[in-house]
N, C-alpha and C positions, 0 to 999 in steps of 0.2 A: 959309650953309648950316649945317653942324654943327661949325664950327671951335671948337677948345678953346683959350681964351687961356692955359690952364695949360701947354699943350704948349710954346709958344714961350718960356715963362718957365723951363722946365727946363734945367738946365745939367749934366746927367749926364755924368760923365767917360766917354769911350769911346763916345759916341753916334755911330753911323755917319752918314755924309753922307746928305743927302736922296736918295731914289730908289735907294739901294744895295741889292743883294741880299745877304742875310746868311744863312749856313747855320743851319738850325734854324727856330724859329717867330718871327714878328714881325707887327707891324701896319703897313700902309701907310696913312697918314692922307691926308686930302684935300689937304694941302699938300705931300705927298711925303715927309714925315718918316717915318723908320723907327723904330719902337718895338720893341726886342728883348724877346722873352719867353723868359727863361732856363729856364723849367720848363713847367708846364702853363698853358694860357690861363686857366682858371678861377681858379687861384691868383693869377696876375698881375692879373686883373680885380679880385679881392677886395682886393688890396693897392694898387690904383691908382684909388681912388674919385675922387681929384682930377681924373682924366682921363676916366673912364667914367661918372661919376655913379651912377645907380641900375641900370645894366646888370648883369645877373646871370650872363650866359654869352656865349659867342662869337656866337650868333645875334643876341642883343640888341645887342651892340656893332656887328655888321655892319649891322643894320637901323637902329638909332637914331643911330649916329655916322657911318654911311656909310664906315667904314674897311674895308679889304680885309685879310682874314686871309691871311698868307703862310706857307707851310711849304716849306722848302728841304731836300731830302733829298740823299743821295749821288748821284754820277754825273749831276748836273745836272737832276734831276727836281724840279719845282716844282708845288705846288698852291696855287691862289688861290681864295678863297671871298668872293664879293661879293654885294651885296644885289639889284640889279636889272640884268637884261641890257639893257634898252632905255634905259638912262641914258647919254647921251653922255659925261658927266663920268667915269663909272666905266670905260667902254670906253677913253677917252682916257688915264686914269691907268694902266690895265693896259698899253696900248701904250707909253706913255712909260717905265714901269718896265722892261719887257722890252727895249725898244730901247736903253735906257741901260746895259744890262748884257750886251752881246754877249760870247759865249764863256763866260759864267758859268752858262748853262743850256742844256739839250738838249731837254727836253720839258716843256711846261706844260699842266696840266689846270686849266681855269677852271670853277668851279661857281657857279651863281647861286641865291639863295634863292627867287626868284619863279617858277622853273620847274624841271622835272626835266631831267636830261641835263647835258651839259657840252660845253665846247669844248676841243679839243686844239690847241696852238700849238707849232710847231717853228721853229727859226731860219730855215729856208728860206721860211717864210711872210712874212718881211720882205723888202722890196725894197731896191735899192741906195741909196734915199733914206732908209733907216732907219725906214720906216713899214710897217705891215702892208699886204700886198697888198689891193686893194679888196674882193675876195670874202671874205677872212678878216676884214677890218675889219667888213664888213656882217654876217657871221655872229656876230662877237663882240657887236655892237650889237643883234642880234636882228632885223635887216632881211633880207628875202628876198634870195637871191642868184640871179643869172641862171643857168639850166641850160644 
């Protein structure tokens, strides 16, 4: 897909473990790596050309790299910005990311670039098996749910 060999080669001190939820802004890559953005995304993008290539802004990174933009606010509120709703890889990454951080979030808003609207996910949307309930998973992946 859009894997970046430069990512695995980075040995930044204090890099969070894969799939971890970090307060503030970050990127969730296709491999689950978390790239912390200490300031504004555009500044980070401009100073990390080795990772993002010619991408000029958040939308281009989301579309071209298939990374998910993550913003974690106070009181467990999280915003995720992803490229395509109907992409099973993206839906799976979102599910794995949230399931791997129980108790660290209370409400998640997922926005997709390919359509208007959003999905709201809460901890109770996960079953005891640690997976999104079928209807919530279908909605996240853009499949019709039974009424």
